[in-house]
PLY file of the C-alpha trace (Angstrom):
ply
format ascii 1.0
element vertex 204
property float x
property float y
property float z
element edge 203
property int vertex1
property int vertex2
end_header
121.29 105.80 78.17
118.64 108.07 76.73
115.09 107.92 78.12
111.93 108.35 76.12
109.57 108.56 79.12
109.46 109.35 82.83
107.07 107.15 84.84
105.90 108.48 88.19
104.57 106.60 91.13
101.62 108.48 92.63
101.17 107.94 96.40
104.13 109.29 98.32
105.78 110.83 95.24
103.41 113.16 93.49
101.02 113.36 96.38
101.55 113.53 100.15
99.28 110.63 101.12
101.40 108.88 103.74
99.66 109.97 106.97
96.17 109.59 105.51
97.06 106.13 104.22
98.34 104.98 107.62
95.40 106.58 109.44
92.91 104.78 107.16
94.69 101.48 107.64
94.57 101.85 111.43
90.88 102.55 111.26
90.27 99.38 109.23
92.19 97.27 111.74
90.25 98.85 114.58
87.00 97.53 112.99
88.54 94.04 113.39
89.45 94.62 117.03
93.12 95.17 116.29
94.45 98.20 118.20
97.44 99.29 116.15
98.54 102.77 115.32
100.34 102.47 111.97
103.21 104.91 111.71
105.47 103.25 109.20
105.11 101.46 105.91
106.71 98.34 107.40
103.87 98.11 109.90
101.33 98.69 107.12
102.82 95.85 105.15
102.69 93.51 108.13
98.92 93.62 108.02
98.00 94.49 104.45
100.60 92.83 102.16
102.77 90.24 104.02
101.94 86.66 104.94
101.48 85.86 108.61
98.69 87.92 110.16
95.93 87.43 107.60
95.26 84.90 104.86
95.74 85.86 101.17
91.98 86.24 100.73
91.63 88.42 103.78
94.55 90.69 102.82
92.97 91.12 99.41
89.76 92.35 101.03
91.67 94.63 103.42
93.55 96.23 100.49
90.32 96.86 98.63
88.79 98.44 101.71
91.87 100.66 102.06
91.71 101.75 98.39
88.03 102.64 98.82
88.59 104.69 101.93
91.50 106.52 100.25
89.24 107.17 97.30
86.68 108.82 99.59
89.41 111.02 101.11
91.09 112.02 97.87
89.93 115.61 98.26
92.07 116.00 101.37
95.37 115.04 99.71
97.86 117.62 98.58
100.34 117.50 95.69
104.07 117.50 96.40
106.11 120.34 94.92
107.90 117.92 92.58
104.70 118.11 90.49
106.01 121.41 89.12
108.83 119.48 87.37
106.60 117.37 85.20
105.66 120.12 82.71
109.32 121.13 82.40
110.63 117.71 81.26
111.80 117.17 77.72
110.08 113.78 77.41
106.48 112.65 78.17
105.43 111.56 81.65
102.96 108.93 82.81
101.73 107.59 86.14
101.70 103.98 87.37
100.01 103.51 90.72
98.52 100.76 92.92
95.68 103.19 93.79
92.68 103.73 91.59
93.36 105.68 88.45
90.29 107.79 89.22
91.83 108.78 92.58
94.99 109.92 90.85
93.05 111.92 88.30
90.93 113.61 91.02
93.96 114.58 93.09
95.99 115.74 90.09
93.09 117.86 88.85
94.19 120.11 86.03
97.70 118.68 86.33
96.39 115.35 85.01
96.79 116.83 81.50
100.57 116.81 81.97
100.57 113.04 81.76
100.18 111.06 78.54
98.83 108.11 80.50
97.60 107.37 84.04
97.28 103.65 84.88
96.09 102.28 88.19
94.50 99.33 90.00
91.61 99.28 87.49
94.08 98.14 84.72
96.27 95.59 86.54
98.53 95.09 89.61
101.31 97.58 90.00
103.94 94.91 89.44
102.27 93.88 86.14
102.08 97.54 85.03
105.78 98.02 85.83
106.69 94.80 84.05
105.03 96.13 80.91
106.63 99.55 81.14
108.87 100.74 78.32
112.54 99.64 78.61
113.43 103.23 77.69
111.64 104.71 80.73
112.84 105.66 84.14
110.62 105.11 87.18
110.29 107.40 90.23
109.15 105.84 93.47
109.29 106.15 97.24
109.30 102.50 98.31
111.80 99.69 98.63
109.26 97.31 97.12
109.17 99.25 93.87
112.92 99.68 93.75
113.21 95.90 93.99
110.63 95.50 91.29
112.48 97.83 89.03
115.71 96.00 89.55
113.94 92.71 88.78
112.73 94.10 85.44
115.90 96.10 84.63
114.04 99.44 84.85
116.18 102.43 85.93
114.79 103.91 89.15
114.99 107.14 91.13
113.96 106.83 94.79
112.63 109.89 96.64
112.97 110.12 100.38
109.88 112.26 101.08
107.38 109.35 100.75
106.49 106.10 102.53
109.88 104.44 103.14
112.68 106.21 104.98
116.01 107.24 103.46
118.07 104.52 105.16
115.83 101.73 103.81
115.87 103.19 100.36
119.63 103.44 100.32
119.92 99.73 101.21
117.73 98.91 98.20
120.33 100.56 95.90
118.25 102.58 93.44
120.10 104.25 90.58
119.56 107.63 92.18
118.14 108.73 95.53
116.96 112.30 96.22
115.62 114.10 99.24
114.11 117.21 97.59
112.55 118.49 94.40
115.74 120.44 93.80
117.79 117.25 93.91
115.31 115.51 91.63
115.69 118.39 89.16
119.43 117.99 89.28
119.16 114.30 88.43
116.81 115.14 85.56
119.40 117.61 84.23
122.13 115.01 84.48
120.02 112.62 82.50
119.22 115.35 79.91
115.53 115.23 80.83
115.42 118.83 82.03
117.09 121.82 80.42
119.87 123.58 82.28
123.18 122.65 83.94
123.21 120.16 86.75
124.42 121.20 90.20
127.79 119.69 91.13
126.24 117.05 93.34
125.01 115.17 90.26
127.27 116.56 87.63
0 1
1 2
2 3
3 4
4 5
5 6
6 7
7 8
8 9
9 10
10 11
11 12
12 13
13 14
14 15
15 16
16 17
17 18
18 19
19 20
20 21
21 22
22 23
23 24
24 25
25 26
26 27
27 28
28 29
29 30
30 31
31 32
32 33
33 34
34 35
35 36
36 37
37 38
38 39
39 40
40 41
41 42
42 43
43 44
44 45
45 46
46 47
47 48
48 49
49 50
50 51
51 52
52 53
53 54
54 55
55 56
56 57
57 58
58 59
59 60
60 61
61 62
62 63
63 64
64 65
65 66
66 67
67 68
68 69
69 70
70 71
71 72
72 73
73 74
74 75
75 76
76 77
77 78
78 79
79 80
80 81
81 82
82 83
83 84
84 85
85 86
86 87
87 88
88 89
89 90
90 91
91 92
92 93
93 94
94 95
95 96
96 97
97 98
98 99
99 100
100 101
101 102
102 103
103 104
104 105
105 106
106 107
107 108
108 109
109 110
110 111
111 112
112 113
113 114
114 115
115 116
116 117
117 118
118 119
119 120
120 121
121 122
122 123
123 124
124 125
125 126
126 127
127 128
128 129
129 130
130 131
131 132
132 133
133 134
134 135
135 136
136 137
137 138
138 139
139 140
140 141
141 142
142 143
143 144
144 145
145 146
146 147
147 148
148 149
149 150
150 151
151 152
152 153
153 154
154 155
155 156
156 157
157 158
158 159
159 160
160 161
161 162
162 163
163 164
164 165
165 166
166 167
167 168
168 169
169 170
170 171
171 172
172 173
173 174
174 175
175 176
176 177
177 178
178 179
179 180
180 181
181 182
182 183
183 184
184 185
185 186
186 187
187 188
188 189
189 190
190 191
191 192
192 193
193 194
194 195
195 196
196 197
197 198
198 199
199 200
200 201
201 202
202 203
């Protein structure tokens, strides 16, 4: 299959936001008298996305609070080295994120110009944005939830193991490819003819 576009997740893929995200979530819960130190995405989901602890309405408020705090701390986030691959690709790239688009643009800085489109929470939910993605695109993510969404909508997906969900959980979700470094991601891009040069034997 030939791809016309590479779609990148933002948090955990292009930017190293994991520890700041969990720290911010722990601080929000502390305001509610819940003493929890969040150190995994599964624990984060328990309070911010899954049924059981809070009502739907309360979880919605908590998620908005979390987005606002992350927006205020955008200046402290650092880009992952995989960002260097974007300008080398032979097809356009875009970003789909559950964060605010303005946060992605601020963190990306001058690199934002490498993307033909950056869509975030201001536009729609992440699932809706993925559902509307081009069938000729491949998505790059770091979470099991997104891998499952991609499989649901028949979107090819590359999972990276340097983000929010650990390697073992990503493997169980069965993405099309899974990589643990920028070098391995580059090899997959070469295999898919999205990056010039021969692919290392691992993905040849």
